[in-house]
ZALUMDO-788795 format. One line per 5 residues: number of its first residue (from 1); their letters; for each residue x, y, z of C-alpha. Coordinates in pm, 1 decimal. Example, Ala and Ser with C-alpha at 12.3 -4.5 7.8 and 13.67 -1.06 7.14 Angstrom:
# residues 2
1 = as = 1230.0:-450.0:780.0 ~ 1367.0:-106.0:714.0 .
***
This chain:
# residues 405
1 = mttrt = 3735.8:-6310.6:-4.7 ~ 3566.0:-6524.2:278.9 ~ 3205.1:-6481.5:374.3 ~ 3356.3:-6374.9:707.9 ~ 3576.3:-6116.3:559.7 .
6 = ratll = 3283.6:-5968.4:349.4 ~ 3072.4:-5955.8:668.5 ~ 3341.3:-5761.7:874.2 ~ 3390.9:-5518.4:578.3 ~ 3010.7:-5477.3:560.7 .
11 = glssl = 2977.4:-5400.2:919.1 ~ 3268.4:-5163.4:905.6 ~ 3118.9:-4985.7:611.8 ~ 2788.2:-4962.1:803.3 ~ 2949.5:-4830.0:1119.2 .
16 = aalaa = 3120.0:-4574.8:894.2 ~ 2806.0:-4462.2:740.9 ~ 2647.6:-4438.3:1072.3 ~ 2950.7:-4238.8:1216.1 ~ 2907.2:-3990.3:917.0 .
21 = lvtga = 2535.2:-3946.8:989.1 ~ 2612.9:-3880.6:1343.1 ~ 2879.7:-3651.3:1256.3 ~ 2662.3:-3475.7:998.5 ~ 2395.5:-3443.4:1251.5 .
26 = tvqqr = 2625.6:-3293.4:1504.1 ~ 2763.5:-3036.2:1246.1 ~ 2420.3:-2945.3:1168.5 ~ 2332.8:-2922.6:1542.9 ~ 2633.9:-2712.0:1588.3 .
31 = grlaq = 2534.5:-2470.6:1319.2 ~ 2218.2:-2442.1:1469.4 ~ 2349.2:-2365.1:1805.3 ~ 2610.6:-2114.3:1659.3 ~ 2349.9:-1892.4:1520.8 .
36 = palyy = 2290.1:-1620.2:1795.4 ~ 1925.9:-1540.5:1886.2 ~ 1773.5:-1221.4:1777.4 ~ 1842.8:-954.1:2015.2 ~ 1549.7:-766.1:2160.3 .
41 = pgpgn = 1588.7:-472.9:2423.9 ~ 1447.5:-506.1:2757.5 ~ 1181.1:-282.2:2898.3 ~ 1227.9:98.6:2949.6 ~ 1590.2:215.8:2911.2 .
46 = dwerr = 1732.2:-140.8:2915.5 ~ 1838.9:-115.9:2555.4 ~ 2184.3:-212.8:2466.1 ~ 2419.5:-23.6:2221.0 ~ 2641.6:-131.8:1967.1 .
51 = tpaqv = 2902.5:80.5:1769.9 ~ 2886.8:113.0:1400.5 ~ 3178.2:-99.6:1346.1 ~ 3019.2:-398.1:1564.4 ~ 2716.7:-422.5:1343.6 .
56 = gmdar = 2924.4:-381.0:1011.5 ~ 2844.9:2.9:960.4 ~ 3084.1:278.3:862.5 ~ 3109.6:534.6:1160.4 ~ 3196.9:810.4:918.3 .
61 = lldea = 2915.6:756.5:671.7 ~ 2666.5:710.0:958.3 ~ 2758.8:1064.3:1101.7 ~ 2730.1:1202.6:756.0 ~ 2379.6:1059.3:733.9 .
66 = iafak = 2285.0:1196.8:1084.5 ~ 2424.4:1531.4:966.8 ~ 2187.5:1504.1:654.3 ~ 1899.2:1448.5:898.4 ~ 1967.7:1743.9:1106.9 .
71 = asetp = 2013.7:1980.6:821.3 ~ 1668.8:1859.0:672.8 ~ 1461.3:1956.4:991.8 ~ 1122.3:2054.1:912.0 ~ 1078.1:2437.2:852.1 .
76 = gtrdl = 830.7:2656.7:1003.8 ~ 685.3:2706.7:1362.7 ~ 731.6:2460.0:1628.0 ~ 403.5:2550.9:1777.2 ~ 191.5:2290.6:1635.1 .
81 = eeghy = -144.5:2464.8:1711.5 ~ -26.5:2758.9:1515.7 ~ 79.1:2531.5:1243.9 ~ -268.7:2366.8:1239.1 ~ -407.3:2694.7:1159.1 .
86 = ltfgr = -161.6:2792.0:893.8 ~ -246.2:2456.1:715.5 ~ -540.0:2226.6:796.8 ~ -711.1:2492.7:989.1 ~ -795.3:2679.9:668.0 .
91 = ephge = -998.1:2404.3:546.9 ~ -1398.2:2413.7:589.9 ~ -1464.8:2284.5:946.3 ~ -1091.0:2319.9:1030.4 ~ -1108.9:2430.5:1392.2 .
96 = gigpf = -909.6:2211.9:1634.1 ~ -1101.4:1996.4:1866.0 ~ -801.4:1798.0:1999.4 ~ -480.4:1891.0:2214.5 ~ -164.8:2016.5:2022.3 .
101 = kvrgd = 195.3:2056.1:2148.8 ~ 513.0:2256.0:2094.3 ~ 751.0:2017.7:1924.1 ~ 1098.7:1933.1:2012.3 ~ 1417.3:1924.5:1821.4 .
106 = qtgii = 1495.4:1719.3:1503.1 ~ 1538.4:1365.8:1637.6 ~ 1623.1:1020.2:1514.0 ~ 1735.5:657.9:1616.0 ~ 1921.7:394.1:1401.9 .
111 = vkngy = 1852.2:45.1:1513.7 ~ 2063.4:-228.0:1370.4 ~ 2003.7:-596.6:1463.5 ~ 1804.7:-473.4:1743.3 ~ 2074.7:-265.2:1925.5 .
116 = ivaew = 2084.9:111.5:1916.4 ~ 2358.1:232.0:1704.2 ~ 2300.7:590.1:1694.8 ~ 2055.8:832.8:1822.9 ~ 2039.0:1228.0:1823.5 .
121 = gephr = 1802.8:1501.5:1928.6 ~ 1556.3:1424.7:2208.4 ~ 1461.9:1033.8:2182.0 ~ 1281.8:1036.7:2505.5 ~ 1065.1:1352.8:2453.9 .
126 = vdmtf = 697.7:1282.9:2387.9 ~ 555.2:1458.7:2079.6 ~ 270.7:1435.1:1853.2 ~ 331.7:1185.4:1559.5 ~ 0.5:1289.1:1337.0 .
131 = sytks = -66.1:1009.8:1087.2 ~ 185.2:760.7:1248.6 ~ -100.5:718.0:1490.4 ~ -287.3:529.8:1207.8 ~ -73.1:215.8:1236.1 .
136 = fvstt = -166.1:196.5:1602.1 ~ -545.8:215.2:1481.1 ~ -502.7:-39.0:1241.3 ~ -303.2:-259.6:1495.2 ~ -625.6:-279.2:1718.5 .
141 = vglal = -816.8:-412.8:1428.6 ~ -543.5:-691.4:1371.4 ~ -572.8:-769.8:1737.6 ~ -943.4:-794.8:1728.2 ~ -924.4:-1019.2:1414.0 .
146 = ergli = -677.5:-1268.8:1572.2 ~ -921.9:-1275.4:1870.4 ~ -1211.7:-1359.5:1681.4 ~ -1400.3:-1020.7:1760.2 ~ -1381.7:-969.8:1388.7 .
151 = rslhd = -1447.2:-1294.0:1168.8 ~ -1306.9:-1172.0:851.7 ~ -1168.1:-852.6:709.2 ~ -1416.0:-889.7:428.8 ~ -1704.8:-877.4:648.4 .
156 = kvrey = -1934.7:-577.9:593.1 ~ -1853.6:-326.1:916.7 ~ -2244.6:-267.9:935.5 ~ -2260.4:-636.4:1073.1 ~ -2049.3:-485.6:1386.6 .
161 = vttge = -2144.4:-129.5:1408.0 ~ -2503.2:-86.5:1443.1 ~ -2513.7:283.2:1550.4 ~ -2621.9:430.9:1200.9 ~ -2264.1:508.7:1060.6 .
166 = fdsdh = -2334.2:245.2:796.9 ~ -2704.8:255.3:735.6 ~ -2682.3:409.9:383.7 ~ -2686.6:191.8:66.1 ~ -2334.8:298.2:-1.2 .
171 = aakit = -2202.7:257.7:336.3 ~ -2376.0:-89.5:388.0 ~ -2112.3:-240.2:129.1 ~ -1807.8:-116.6:316.5 ~ -1584.6:-383.8:464.6 .
176 = wdhll = -1316.1:-360.8:719.5 ~ -1053.4:-420.2:440.7 ~ -1184.7:-103.3:269.5 ~ -1146.7:117.9:589.8 ~ -810.8:-25.9:653.4 .
181 = rqtsd = -684.1:53.3:298.5 ~ -858.4:386.7:269.0 ~ -1066.1:276.1:-30.2 ~ -1424.1:299.4:122.2 ~ -1517.3:649.3:2.2 .
186 = wggtl = -1762.0:667.8:306.5 ~ -1953.5:977.3:313.1 ~ -2094.8:1139.4:636.4 ~ -2000.4:1326.6:922.6 ~ -1827.6:1221.1:1243.6 .
191 = wgkpd = -1714.3:1443.0:1556.0 ~ -1839.2:1732.8:1365.4 ~ -1624.7:1678.9:1061.1 ~ -1792.4:1582.6:730.7 ~ -1578.3:1350.1:519.3 .
196 = wadrp = -1582.3:1631.5:225.4 ~ -1413.8:1893.2:459.5 ~ -1089.3:1684.6:449.3 ~ -846.7:1815.4:185.1 ~ -1118.3:1922.9:-50.5 .
201 = ptdqp = -1011.9:1954.8:-415.5 ~ -931.4:2291.4:-538.9 ~ -1012.9:2225.5:-900.9 ~ -1388.4:2224.8:-871.7 ~ -1647.9:2416.0:-679.6 .
206 = ladyv = -1694.4:2285.1:-308.5 ~ -2068.1:2265.0:-365.2 ~ -2011.6:2042.8:-644.4 ~ -1771.3:1820.1:-457.3 ~ -2007.2:1790.2:-153.7 .
211 = krvhh = -2291.8:1653.0:-385.3 ~ -2068.4:1390.9:-576.1 ~ -2169.1:1070.0:-649.1 ~ -1940.5:826.9:-422.6 ~ -1734.9:561.4:-581.2 .
216 = epgtt = -1804.0:192.2:-514.1 ~ -1600.2:79.3:-216.6 ~ -1273.0:-61.7:-317.7 ~ -1264.2:114.7:-645.0 ~ -1061.7:441.4:-549.4 .
221 = yeynd = -822.2:532.0:-285.5 ~ -840.5:863.1:-89.8 ~ -654.9:974.1:223.0 ~ -897.9:1089.5:455.0 ~ -893.5:1152.0:825.8 .
226 = vrvnl = -1254.5:1137.0:891.1 ~ -1282.2:792.8:769.9 ~ -959.4:696.8:968.4 ~ -1150.7:816.3:1271.1 ~ -1456.4:607.5:1169.8 .
231 = laysa = -1238.1:293.4:1170.8 ~ -1119.6:382.3:1519.0 ~ -1463.2:428.3:1622.9 ~ -1576.6:115.0:1465.4 ~ -1273.7:-80.6:1644.5 .
236 = lqvwr = -1391.8:83.3:1975.5 ~ -1747.4:-69.8:1926.2 ~ -1578.8:-401.2:1870.7 ~ -1355.1:-395.3:2167.4 ~ -1610.7:-224.8:2386.6 .
241 = rplpq = -1317.2:-69.0:2566.3 ~ -1077.8:215.9:2523.8 ~ -851.3:151.6:2229.5 ~ -532.7:284.7:2435.8 ~ -595.6:23.5:2697.8 .
246 = vlrel = -603.6:-250.1:2420.3 ~ -294.5:-115.2:2282.3 ~ -110.8:-77.5:2626.1 ~ -205.9:-428.6:2737.2 ~ -143.8:-629.1:2425.7 .
251 = vmdpi = 141.2:-444.3:2253.2 ~ 305.8:-172.3:2435.1 ~ 375.2:-323.3:2780.1 ~ 486.0:-663.7:2606.4 ~ 739.8:-482.3:2395.0 .
256 = gasnt = 875.5:-272.2:2704.7 ~ 752.6:61.3:2588.0 ~ 757.5:339.9:2836.1 ~ 447.1:486.0:3034.4 ~ 487.2:831.1:2887.5 .
261 = wrwhg = 287.8:786.6:2552.0 ~ -63.7:907.3:2540.8 ~ -344.0:840.7:2275.3 ~ -592.5:1114.4:2258.0 ~ -924.4:1190.5:2100.1 .
266 = yensw = -1140.1:1477.5:2075.9 ~ -1332.6:1702.3:2318.6 ~ -1639.9:1581.6:2137.3 ~ -1570.0:1211.8:2068.7 ~ -1688.2:1063.0:2373.6 .
271 = vnldg = -1940.2:780.4:2337.4 ~ -2161.9:563.7:2619.2 ~ -2052.7:205.4:2617.9 ~ -2230.7:-13.3:2872.3 ~ -2303.7:293.3:3076.0 .
276 = qmvqs = -1971.1:438.8:3075.5 ~ -1828.7:744.7:2905.1 ~ -1535.5:633.1:2662.0 ~ -1347.8:855.8:2420.9 ~ -1306.7:732.5:2070.2 .
281 = vsggg = -952.9:811.9:2002.5 ~ -823.3:991.1:1671.9 ~ -621.2:820.8:1393.0 ~ -393.3:1141.3:1362.9 ~ -351.0:1514.2:1448.5 .
286 = hwggg = -525.3:1658.7:1158.4 ~ -767.1:1827.5:1406.1 ~ -556.1:1787.3:1705.9 ~ -513.2:1479.6:1908.2 ~ -365.4:1126.5:1795.9 .
291 = mfisa = -69.7:959.4:1950.5 ~ 184.1:1166.5:2156.2 ~ 490.5:917.1:2194.9 ~ 878.3:939.6:2224.4 ~ 1106.0:832.1:1936.8 .
296 = rdqar = 1230.0:543.0:2157.0 ~ 870.6:385.4:2171.7 ~ 842.9:444.2:1799.2 ~ 1145.3:253.8:1761.4 ~ 1007.2:-31.5:1960.7 .
301 = fgllt = 702.0:-49.3:1753.3 ~ 901.7:-34.3:1446.9 ~ 1123.1:-315.1:1538.6 ~ 822.8:-525.7:1626.8 ~ 664.6:-474.9:1287.9 .
306 = lrrgk = 1020.9:-531.1:1112.1 ~ 1034.3:-858.3:1299.2 ~ 708.7:-966.5:1151.9 ~ 519.2:-905.2:1494.4 ~ 733.5:-1129.0:1712.4 .
311 = wkdrq = 910.5:-992.8:2034.7 ~ 1134.2:-1245.9:2194.7 ~ 965.1:-1555.1:2243.7 ~ 609.2:-1412.6:2192.9 ~ 404.7:-1341.3:1860.0 .
316 = ilaed = 258.0:-1002.5:1963.2 ~ 81.3:-934.2:1621.1 ~ 3.8:-1227.4:1402.5 ~ 241.7:-1286.9:1114.4 ~ -37.8:-1330.3:877.8 .
321 = wvkma = -141.8:-959.4:979.2 ~ 179.2:-826.1:906.5 ~ 170.4:-1004.5:560.8 ~ -173.4:-862.0:502.0 ~ -63.3:-505.4:612.2 .
326 = ttptp = 239.5:-528.9:376.7 ~ 16.7:-633.7:64.3 ~ -26.4:-353.2:-191.2 ~ -364.4:-197.2:-229.7 ~ -469.7:-264.0:-557.7 .
331 = vqpgy = -581.0:83.8:-645.1 ~ -286.5:218.9:-458.0 ~ 22.3:-16.1:-457.5 ~ 238.8:222.9:-223.8 ~ 0.2:154.6:50.4 .
336 = gfmnw = -95.8:-143.6:255.3 ~ -304.4:-106.3:574.0 ~ -310.4:217.5:740.3 ~ -48.4:356.1:798.1 ~ 195.7:97.1:626.1 .
341 = flntg = 350.8:285.5:320.3 ~ 519.9:41.3:117.3 ~ 826.3:59.4:-127.8 ~ 656.8:-123.0:-401.6 ~ 860.5:-73.3:-725.6 .
346 = kgmlp = 1099.5:113.2:-492.5 ~ 902.4:417.0:-541.4 ~ 918.1:554.8:-190.2 ~ 1271.8:471.6:-99.4 ~ 1480.7:400.8:-424.3 .
351 = aapen = 1805.7:294.1:-246.2 ~ 1625.9:30.5:-34.1 ~ 1504.9:-309.3:-96.4 ~ 1124.4:-333.5:-232.7 ~ 1021.9:-521.9:81.6 .
356 = sfchr = 1088.0:-221.4:296.6 ~ 816.9:-20.5:460.5 ~ 747.4:274.1:664.4 ~ 505.7:399.1:926.9 ~ 454.0:770.7:844.0 .
361 = gagan = 276.2:1072.9:974.9 ~ 318.6:1456.9:901.3 ~ 608.9:1650.2:1055.1 ~ 756.2:1405.0:916.9 ~ 751.6:1139.0:1162.7 .
366 = vacai = 856.5:801.0:1029.8 ~ 989.2:454.6:1133.6 ~ 1135.9:271.1:818.2 ~ 1183.5:-103.2:833.8 ~ 1457.6:-240.9:609.5 .
371 = pdhdl = 1391.2:-632.9:666.3 ~ 1692.4:-742.7:453.3 ~ 1937.1:-552.0:682.6 ~ 1753.3:-586.7:1023.9 ~ 1731.1:-199.2:1030.6 .
376 = vivar = 1473.5:47.5:1172.5 ~ 1541.4:411.0:1098.3 ~ 1331.2:660.1:1306.3 ~ 1344.4:999.1:1213.0 ~ 1120.3:1310.2:1371.9 .
381 = wiqan = 1073.7:1652.5:1232.6 ~ 1246.5:1576.3:902.9 ~ 1119.9:1720.0:565.8 ~ 917.5:1447.4:412.6 ~ 1090.2:1472.7:81.5 .
386 = qvagl = 1431.0:1417.1:251.4 ~ 1332.6:1089.9:423.4 ~ 1445.9:887.8:118.8 ~ 1782.7:1064.5:120.9 ~ 1828.6:969.3:478.0 .
391 = vervl = 1758.3:625.6:415.2 ~ 1983.0:609.9:111.8 ~ 2271.2:739.6:336.4 ~ 2224.0:498.3:612.8 ~ 2217.3:209.5:383.4 .
396 = aamtp = 2552.6:340.6:224.3 ~ 2691.9:318.9:568.8 ~ 2632.1:-60.2:555.8 ~ 2935.1:-116.1:375.1 ~ 3236.1:-16.0:574.7 .
401 = avgsr = 3496.6:196.0:394.8 ~ 3841.4:68.6:342.9 ~ 4040.7:117.9:636.4 ~ 3775.1:211.2:868.0 ~ 3767.1:-125.2:1059.4 .
***
C-alpha cells in the first residue's frame, strides 16, 4: 500500500469518525428536543384537562377511587364552629377567637403530569383547611431564608425576635429548625392560649402537666398549635409586613392562584409594627382562623412542591428548601417541616413510593405529592384514616387494565 493510499484511507477514516460524532450529537440533540416540557397551568381557570387514557390511567379504576373518596366523607356536623366546641373547644382555654365557616361537600382533584384528570365535589369553593395552613407558615420562613432575612435555620430565634417570647433560659436555646419541626417544647402563652392547653394529656393531673420540666429543644416532638402560631409571629417580626402579602406576592400570584383565598388570624393577634397594626396569622383552625382556600388553589401549591419549588421557568421556592422540608425529623421521622408529612418507611402511604409526602390538615384536608408519578392528589373532607386507601386506589389506576385503551 502506497503512502498516498494510506493517507487517503486515514482521511476517510477521520471523516467517518467525525461524521459519527456529528450524527451522535444530532441524535442526542434530537433526544433532548423530543422530551416535552413539563406542563404547568396558566392563571385562574386556564388549566388543561386530559382523559385518564391520555395520561396512562385506567378510567374505571379511577372512578372507583373517586367513589371510595365520596363514600369516605368526614362524618359529623358541617358547621365547623359547632364542630370546634364538640372537640377542641372542650380543652382548657378552648374558646374560639378566629373565624369559622360551614364546610362544603367532599371534594377532590387528581392532577397527573400537571393536567387535571379528574375532579369532584366543589373544587372552587373556599373552605377552612385547618393545619394545611402550616405549610404556608413554613413557606414564608423558607422565603425569608432565601432572601437573607434569616441567616441560618440553626440560628437562635431570640437573635431575631426581641419582644420577650424567647427570653427564658429554655426559650433562648430554640432555633428556627426546632420551631419548623415542632421540637422546641416552648413554654408560654400567646394570644391568650398557653402551650399546655393544646391537647393536654389525659393520663396525668393537669396541674402536674402545667408545672412539668420542659425538654431540651430538639429532643422531643409535640404537635402544638400555640408553638405553630409562635413561628408565624416570629416570621412576621422578620418580614415586618403581613405574611399573607408575602405569600401572595412571592408564591400564590406567580403560580396563578385565584384571589379567593384568605389567611386569617385571631381577633386578639394584632401587633404594632412600625406604627401600623398588623394581624399575626394563625397556623391552623384550632381556635378558628387559618387558611381558607379552594381545592384548586391547594392543587396548585401541591404541584409547586411536587416539582421541587419550580413553576415554569421560575424557581419559586428554593430546591434546597424543599429538600430540607422533606428531610425526616430525627425524633419524628414521619415529619419534615410543618406541615410536610413524610412517607418514611412507607408508614403513611403503604402503597406509595417512600419519597411521597402530603400537606395535611384536619377535616381531613390533604394534598399528597407522588413525585415518581408526577401526581398530585387533593382530597377535602375525607376521613383521615382513609387517605392511604384513596392514594392506593389512584395508584392502582396508573396501570391500565387489559382492553381499556
